[in-house]
C-alpha positions as CSV (number, residue, x, y, z in Angstrom):
1,M,-18.2,5.9,-7.1
2,V,-18.7,2.3,-8.0
3,L,-16.0,-0.5,-8.0
4,E,-16.7,-3.6,-10.4
5,L,-14.9,-6.8,-10.7
6,V,-15.8,-8.5,-13.9
7,N,-14.8,-12.3,-14.5
8,I,-11.5,-11.6,-12.5
9,T,-9.2,-14.7,-12.3
10,K,-5.8,-15.3,-11.1
11,N,-4.1,-18.7,-11.1
12,F,-1.4,-19.4,-8.3
13,G,-0.5,-22.9,-9.5
14,N,-2.0,-24.9,-6.5
15,F,-4.9,-22.3,-6.0
16,V,-7.1,-20.4,-8.5
17,L,-9.0,-17.3,-7.6
18,G,-12.1,-16.7,-9.6
19,P,-13.7,-16.2,-11.9
20,L,-15.1,-13.4,-9.7
21,N,-17.9,-10.9,-10.2
22,L,-18.5,-8.3,-7.4
23,T,-20.0,-4.8,-7.5
24,V,-19.1,-2.4,-4.5
25,N,-21.2,0.9,-4.3
26,N,-20.4,3.8,-1.9
27,D,-20.7,1.6,1.3
28,V,-18.8,-1.0,3.1
29,M,-18.6,-4.6,1.7
30,V,-17.3,-7.0,4.2
31,I,-15.6,-10.1,2.7
32,L,-15.8,-13.1,4.8
33,G,-14.0,-16.4,4.4
34,P,-11.6,-19.0,6.0
35,T,-8.0,-18.8,5.8
36,G,-6.8,-19.5,2.4
37,S,-10.0,-18.6,0.8
38,G,-8.3,-15.9,-1.5
39,K,-9.5,-12.8,0.5
40,T,-6.1,-11.0,0.6
41,S,-5.3,-12.1,-2.9
42,L,-8.6,-10.5,-4.0
43,I,-7.8,-7.0,-2.5
44,N,-4.2,-7.2,-3.7
45,L,-5.6,-7.4,-7.3
46,I,-7.8,-4.3,-6.7
47,A,-4.7,-2.5,-5.2
48,G,-2.6,-3.4,-8.1
49,I,-0.2,-5.4,-6.2
50,L,-1.1,-8.4,-8.3
51,K,-2.1,-8.5,-11.8
52,P,-5.1,-10.6,-12.9
53,D,-4.8,-13.3,-15.6
54,N,-8.2,-12.4,-17.0
55,G,-11.0,-10.0,-16.3
56,N,-11.6,-6.4,-15.7
57,I,-11.4,-4.0,-12.7
58,I,-13.6,-0.9,-13.3
59,L,-13.8,2.2,-11.1
60,N,-16.6,4.5,-11.9
61,G,-16.7,3.4,-15.5
62,I,-13.0,3.6,-15.9
63,E,-11.0,0.5,-16.4
64,I,-8.0,0.4,-14.1
65,T,-6.9,-3.2,-14.5
66,K,-3.6,-2.2,-16.0
67,Q,-3.0,1.0,-14.3
68,P,0.1,1.2,-11.9
69,I,-0.6,1.2,-8.2
70,E,0.3,4.9,-7.8
71,K,-2.4,6.1,-10.3
72,R,-5.3,4.1,-8.7
73,K,-5.9,6.2,-5.7
74,V,-6.6,3.1,-3.5
75,G,-6.1,3.3,0.2
76,Y,-4.8,0.2,1.8
77,V,-5.0,-0.5,5.7
78,F,-2.9,-3.6,6.6
79,Q,-3.2,-5.9,9.7
80,D,0.0,-4.3,11.0
81,P,0.1,-0.5,10.5
82,S,3.1,0.4,8.5
83,L,4.0,3.6,10.5
84,F,7.3,5.3,10.7
85,P,8.9,5.1,14.3
86,H,11.1,7.9,13.7
87,L,8.1,10.4,13.0
88,N,5.5,11.5,15.5
89,V,1.7,10.8,14.7
90,Y,1.2,14.2,12.9
91,N,4.0,13.8,10.5
92,N,3.0,10.1,10.0
93,I,-0.4,11.4,8.9
94,L,1.1,14.0,6.6
95,F,3.7,11.6,5.1
96,G,2.0,11.0,1.8
97,L,1.2,14.7,1.0
98,R,3.5,16.9,-1.1
99,R,4.9,19.7,0.8
100,K,3.0,22.3,-0.9
101,E,-0.3,20.4,-0.4
102,R,0.3,20.7,3.4
103,E,0.2,24.4,3.2
104,F,-3.0,24.6,1.4
105,K,-6.1,26.2,3.4
106,E,-8.5,23.6,2.2
107,K,-6.1,20.8,2.7
108,I,-5.3,21.9,6.3
109,I,-9.1,22.1,7.1
110,H,-9.5,18.5,5.6
111,I,-6.7,17.2,7.7
112,K,-8.2,18.8,10.9
113,K,-11.6,17.3,10.1
114,I,-10.1,13.6,9.7
115,I,-8.1,13.9,13.0
116,D,-11.2,15.1,14.8
117,D,-13.4,12.6,13.2
118,L,-10.9,9.7,14.4
119,D,-10.5,11.4,17.8
120,I,-6.7,11.5,17.7
121,A,-6.0,15.2,18.2
122,H,-4.5,14.5,21.6
123,L,-2.1,12.0,20.0
124,L,-0.4,14.2,17.4
125,D,2.9,14.9,19.3
126,R,3.1,11.2,20.4
127,R,5.9,8.7,19.4
128,I,4.4,5.7,17.5
129,D,6.0,3.4,19.8
130,D,3.8,4.9,22.6
131,L,0.5,4.0,20.9
132,S,-2.0,1.2,21.5
133,G,-2.8,-1.1,18.6
134,G,-6.1,0.6,18.2
135,E,-4.4,4.1,18.1
136,K,-1.9,2.9,15.5
137,Q,-4.7,1.6,13.2
138,K,-6.6,5.1,13.4
139,V,-3.3,6.9,12.5
140,S,-2.8,4.5,9.6
141,L,-6.4,5.2,8.4
142,A,-6.0,9.0,8.9
143,R,-2.7,8.7,6.6
144,I,-4.8,7.2,3.9
145,L,-7.9,9.5,4.3
146,V,-5.8,12.8,3.9
147,L,-5.0,11.5,0.4
148,N,-8.7,11.4,-0.6
149,P,-8.7,7.9,-2.0
150,N,-11.3,6.5,-4.4
151,V,-11.5,3.1,-2.7
152,I,-10.3,1.9,0.7
153,L,-9.1,-1.8,1.2
154,M,-8.8,-3.0,4.8
155,D,-7.2,-6.4,5.6
156,E,-8.3,-7.5,9.0
157,P,-7.0,-4.3,10.7
158,L,-8.5,-5.3,14.0
159,A,-7.2,-8.7,14.3
160,H,-4.1,-7.9,16.6
161,I,-6.2,-5.5,18.8
162,D,-7.2,-6.7,22.2
163,F,-11.1,-7.6,22.7
164,L,-12.2,-4.5,24.6
165,A,-10.5,-2.0,22.3
166,R,-11.7,-3.9,19.2
167,D,-15.3,-3.7,20.4
168,K,-15.1,0.3,20.8
169,L,-13.0,0.8,17.6
170,R,-15.7,-1.1,15.6
171,I,-18.3,1.1,16.5
172,E,-16.2,4.2,15.9
173,L,-15.0,2.9,12.5
174,R,-18.5,2.3,11.2
175,S,-19.3,6.0,11.8
176,I,-16.2,7.1,10.2
177,L,-16.4,4.8,7.1
178,R,-20.1,5.6,6.4
179,K,-19.3,9.3,6.0
180,L,-16.8,8.7,3.2
181,Q,-19.2,7.7,0.4
182,I,-16.8,5.6,-1.5
183,P,-16.3,1.8,-2.1
184,I,-14.8,0.3,0.9
185,I,-13.8,-3.4,1.1
186,Y,-13.2,-4.9,4.7
187,V,-11.7,-8.3,4.8
188,T,-12.4,-10.3,8.0
189,H,-12.9,-13.8,9.6
190,F,-14.7,-12.2,12.7
191,E,-18.4,-12.5,13.0
192,E,-18.6,-9.2,14.8
193,D,-17.2,-7.3,12.1
194,I,-20.0,-8.4,9.7
195,Y,-22.7,-6.9,12.0
196,A,-20.5,-3.9,13.1
197,L,-19.5,-2.5,9.8
198,A,-21.2,-4.3,6.7
199,D,-23.6,-2.7,4.3
200,S,-23.2,-5.7,2.2
201,I,-21.4,-9.0,2.5
202,A,-19.5,-11.4,0.1
203,F,-18.5,-14.9,1.4
204,L,-15.3,-16.2,-0.4
205,D,-14.6,-19.8,-0.2
206,R,-11.8,-21.8,-2.1
207,G,-11.4,-18.9,-4.4
208,K,-15.1,-18.4,-5.3
209,V,-17.9,-16.1,-4.1
210,E,-20.3,-18.6,-2.5
211,E,-22.8,-16.1,-1.0
212,S,-23.2,-12.2,-1.5
213,G,-25.8,-9.7,-0.7
214,T,-26.8,-6.8,1.4
215,L,-26.5,-7.4,5.1
216,K,-30.4,-7.7,5.6
217,E,-30.7,-10.1,2.6
218,I,-27.9,-12.3,4.0
219,L,-29.4,-12.4,7.6
220,N,-32.9,-13.0,6.1
221,S,-31.6,-16.0,4.3
222,Y,-29.0,-17.6,6.7
223,T,-31.4,-20.2,7.9
224,R,-30.9,-21.9,4.6
225,P,-27.7,-23.9,5.1
226,T,-24.9,-23.6,2.6
227,S,-22.2,-26.0,1.5
228,S,-19.6,-24.2,3.8
229,L,-19.5,-25.3,7.4
230,F,-17.4,-22.2,8.2
231,F,-20.0,-19.9,6.8
232,N,-22.9,-21.7,8.6
233,K,-21.1,-21.6,11.8
234,I,-20.2,-17.8,11.6
235,I,-23.4,-16.4,10.2
236,S,-25.7,-18.5,12.5
237,A,-23.9,-18.0,15.9
238,G,-26.1,-15.2,17.2
239,N,-29.2,-13.2,16.8
240,Y,-28.5,-9.7,15.2
241,L,-31.2,-7.2,16.4
242,T,-31.4,-3.4,15.3
243,G,-33.6,-1.0,17.0
244,E,-33.9,2.7,18.0
245,V,-32.8,3.9,21.4
246,T,-35.8,5.3,23.4
247,K,-34.1,6.0,26.7
248,C,-30.7,5.8,28.4
249,Q,-30.3,6.0,32.3
250,N,-27.5,4.9,34.5
251,D,-25.8,2.8,31.7
252,L,-29.0,1.1,31.0
253,T,-30.3,1.6,27.3
254,E,-33.9,0.9,26.4
255,F,-34.5,0.5,22.6
256,K,-37.4,-0.7,20.3
257,V,-37.3,-3.4,17.8
258,G,-40.7,-2.8,16.1
259,S,-43.1,-2.5,18.9
260,I,-41.0,-4.6,21.3
261,I,-39.0,-2.9,24.0
262,L,-35.6,-4.3,24.9
263,Y,-32.7,-3.4,27.1
264,T,-29.0,-3.5,26.9
265,I,-26.1,-2.2,28.9
266,G,-24.3,0.8,27.7
267,K,-24.5,4.6,26.9
268,F,-26.4,5.3,23.7
269,L,-28.1,8.4,22.4
270,P,-31.8,8.5,22.2
271,K,-33.0,8.3,18.7
272,S,-29.7,6.5,17.4
273,K,-30.0,3.2,15.8
274,I,-28.1,0.5,17.5
275,G,-27.2,-3.2,16.6
276,V,-26.8,-5.9,19.2
277,I,-26.0,-9.6,19.1
278,V,-27.8,-12.0,21.4
279,K,-26.3,-15.4,21.4
280,R,-28.8,-18.2,20.9
281,E,-27.9,-20.3,23.9
282,D,-28.4,-17.1,26.2
283,I,-32.2,-17.0,25.5
284,I,-34.2,-19.0,28.1
285,L,-37.5,-20.2,27.2
286,S,-40.5,-20.7,29.6
287,K,-44.3,-21.5,29.2
288,E,-45.2,-19.4,32.2
289,K,-44.2,-15.8,33.0
290,I,-41.4,-16.2,35.6
291,R,-40.2,-13.8,38.4
292,T,-36.6,-12.9,37.5
293,S,-34.1,-10.1,37.5
294,A,-33.9,-10.3,33.8
295,R,-35.1,-7.2,32.0
296,N,-36.0,-8.7,28.6
297,I,-39.2,-10.8,28.9
298,V,-40.9,-11.3,25.4
299,F,-44.2,-13.2,24.7
300,I,-43.6,-14.6,21.4
301,K,-44.7,-17.3,18.9
302,I,-42.7,-20.4,18.0
303,V,-42.6,-20.6,14.1
304,D,-40.1,-23.5,13.5
305,M,-37.9,-26.0,15.4
306,V,-34.8,-27.4,13.8
307,K,-33.0,-30.4,15.3
308,I,-29.2,-30.6,15.1
309,D,-28.1,-33.7,17.1
310,N,-29.1,-33.2,20.5
311,I,-29.7,-29.5,20.2
312,I,-32.9,-27.8,18.9
313,D,-33.0,-24.3,17.5
314,V,-36.3,-22.8,18.3
315,Y,-37.3,-20.0,15.9
316,L,-39.4,-17.2,17.4
317,K,-41.4,-14.3,16.0
318,S,-43.3,-11.4,17.4
319,G,-44.0,-8.5,14.8
320,N,-40.6,-7.3,13.5
321,L,-38.7,-9.1,16.2
322,N,-37.1,-12.5,15.2
323,L,-35.3,-14.6,17.6
324,I,-33.6,-18.1,17.7
325,S,-33.1,-19.9,21.1
326,R,-30.8,-23.0,21.3
327,I,-31.9,-25.4,23.8
328,T,-31.2,-29.3,24.3
329,R,-33.7,-31.8,23.1
330,S,-34.5,-32.9,26.7
331,A,-35.3,-29.2,27.6
332,A,-37.7,-29.1,24.7
333,E,-39.3,-32.4,25.8
334,D,-39.7,-31.1,29.4
335,L,-41.3,-27.9,28.1
336,K,-43.6,-29.8,25.8
337,I,-43.2,-27.2,23.1
338,E,-44.6,-27.3,19.6
339,I,-44.7,-25.1,16.5
340,G,-47.4,-22.6,16.9
341,D,-47.1,-22.2,20.8
342,N,-46.8,-18.9,22.5
343,I,-43.9,-18.8,25.0
344,Y,-41.8,-16.5,27.1
345,A,-38.2,-15.7,25.8
346,V,-36.2,-14.3,28.5
347,F,-32.6,-12.8,28.7
348,K,-30.8,-10.3,31.0
349,A,-29.9,-6.7,29.8
350,S,-26.3,-7.8,29.9
351,I,-26.8,-10.5,27.2
352,P,-27.3,-8.1,24.1
353,H,-23.8,-7.3,23.0
354,P,-23.8,-3.7,21.4
355,I,-22.0,-3.9,18.1
356,R,-23.0,-0.9,16.1
357,E,-24.3,2.7,16.7
358,E,-25.7,5.0,14.0
359,K,-26.6,8.5,15.2
360,E,-29.0,10.7,13.5
């Protein structure tokens, strides 16, 4: 399944969306942008809630631009789940199915699998008012998945969920979405959503796509400043590292980035792939190997230094490991560091923030 937007435009009078050209394959595209950039309008056009002034929306080679909403088989997850308070969780999940469909053996098996994948079997008899924000979003997603949509649109579904629940749900959501093998568009303004969920990224600003590409392509090019302060701030806030888990003991996980062994806090399965964020300012630099409680000590080469006012971003590389440390100009002068020097990069195991896990 492939979703294509070809020269889509929509004029709102004081704001023009487009022309837009995007292709979403059987993966998760995260659309990032500041408030008012046109993110929600874009997915409303795909859903059929809005009609474009020009352009084409094509799903798997079939044009759906003028199709009514009910024929598009598009699932839409909103910021605030639209669940029915007079129905329990199970009946909310079944709501969109016809009565006969609920009795088909294949459909019953399909529904049970979705419930198990989302880990909500224990909630089926609960009232909606008794659920947490994260649980409500899982129920909302289950109600869409039982209908076998061709496309899923998600409009900042984690925006109103508390910080700790949001972290856990992101990791679970990635695992669920990657199994679907359909085009998924996830709208957000959270940096963590990009790293946790995206296969590809499109950055929308003032109605236009300013940057797009796979997650790897975007991360490899983010040192090149764009015209958007918002995009630069979001995409350059931390180091995103991916590696394979080699050991986990007592909540301490060891993982490898290339040949470099690093540590983070949390329980992850050996051989699974994890992604973590390490903030630039949390990486300490030292010319000498220091005695410290920090688990992560990497001998690494300085490949670039970029001055921003009184701050210097120090770009570091060792094999497949790339890091950026953010230090003050006075600290750089005290260290007497230059491009080409080898130096120790140090950070505690509690610093890498786990954001993604992909099991074998």
